[in-house]
N, C-alpha and C positions, 0 to 999 in steps of 0.2 A: 473270727470266733475264738472264744476261750473255753477250755474244758472246765465245766462246773461239776464238782463232786465226781471227778473221773477216777477210775481205779488204775489208770496208767497215765503217764505224762508224755508230752510231746518229745522232750529231750531224750527220755529213756527209749521211746519208740524209735526215734531216728538213730540213736546209738546202736541199738540191737539189730534193726532191720534194714537200715540204709547206711551201712558203714562207709566212712570216707566222705560223707556229705559235710561240707563246711557249715558251721553254725549260722553263716549268713545266708544260706540257701533256704529261703522261706516260701518258695513258689507253691509247694504242696501242703504247707502247714495247716491251712484252713480245712482242707479235705481230711487230713489225718486227724485233726481235732474232732471233726464231725463223726468219724468212724469210732474213735475212742469214746466219745460221749454216748453214742448209740449203743455200743457194746456194754458200757457201764450200766445203762438203764436196762438193757436186756438181762444182764446178770441179776439186777434187782428183781425183775419180773420173774425170772426163773426160780430164784431162791425165796421169793415172797418176803423179802426184807431189804432194807437199804443198809449199805455198809459205810455210811457217813452220818454225822450228827446234824440234826436240824440247827440252823444258824441261831435261831432265837426260840424262846419258849413258845409253845403252841398248845392249844387245848384239843384233846381228843375225847371221844365219847364211846363208852363200852356198855355192854349188857352183861351183867354177872350171871354165870351159869348156876351159881348157888350162893347162899348167904355168906359163906366163908372165903370164897375165892373169886377173883376176877382176872381172866386172861386178857393180855394187852399186846400191843405192838412192842418192839424192843424199846425199853426205857433206859436212858442213860442217866438222867437227872429228873427226879420228881419234885416239882415245886409245890403244887397243891393237889389234894384229892378231895373232891366234893361229891356228895350223893344227892339224888332227887328221890326222896322217900315215897312220894305219891304219884309220880309220873306226870306232873303238870309242867315239866320243862324248866322248873326253877330249882337250882341246886342249893338247897337251903342248909345243908349240913357240911361243914368243913372239918375234915379229920386232921388230927395231929399225928406226928410220926410215931407216937406211942400207941396208936390205934391199929397200925398196919406194918407189914414188912414186905420189902421187895424180894421176890424169889426168882431163881434159886439163890440160896444164901451164898454159896461158894462159886457161883458161876456168873458169867456175863455173856450176853446181855440179860437184863432182868425182863422176864416175859409174863409174869403175873404178880398180882398183889394179893396177899393173904392176911386174914385177921390175926392180930396178936391175941394170945390167950386172955390178956387183961384189958383188951380194947373196949371202947365204949359203944361201938357201932357194929352193924352187920351190913353186908351189901344188899341193896334192894334188887330184886330180879325184874324190875320193870325195864322196858326197852329204852336203852340209852341212859340208864339210871346212874351211871358213874362218869364223872368228868375228871380227867387227869390232865394237869398242865405241867409241862416240863420240856426237856430236850429228848427227842426220840432218835433212834438209830443204833446200829450195832456197835460202832466205835468211831473214834476220830480217824481221819484218813491216815494220819501218821502211824497208827497202829493197825492198819489194814492187814488182815491175814494174807500171808504170802500166796496161798492158793488162789485167792480172789484176784490179786494183782497179776499173777502169772496167767490166769485164765483170760483176763482182760487183754494182756499183751498178745497172747496166742490167737485169740479170736479176732482181735483188731488187725493183726497181720494177715490172717486168712481173708478177711473182707477187703483189706487194702489191696491184696494181690489180685483180687477179682477185677 
């Protein structure tokens, strides 16, 4: 098994928690990788967000709470924003970047989309009326917050010792 989108890595785990193990000792690697993978997904579940980026653009659908603002999952890159004005499931209006801004302005990740004052559209409040295509997730794994990485190591070690 290989760790996919894990918040800790096998080499780091072995260095910290199984000191003196030669790099050629791979008897327990698959089990350690399963633990790290499971702990990484548990962190996602606990925090209600993922701390890695989606590999490719994907489309997600949202219901705007009001005409000026639409809350979303963590957005890293927004490729297209479309709206379904009449609730028929066809996203007929494609917005340009001059119609909206990703918020918060000075923070990451971006967690909502807001109308620009001079924008041409407003958000429909129909169920699933907003389609956003892009890359989602908190950050690239290379810039993972230290607290998340450390939590993964600590919890993985605890489970491994059981």
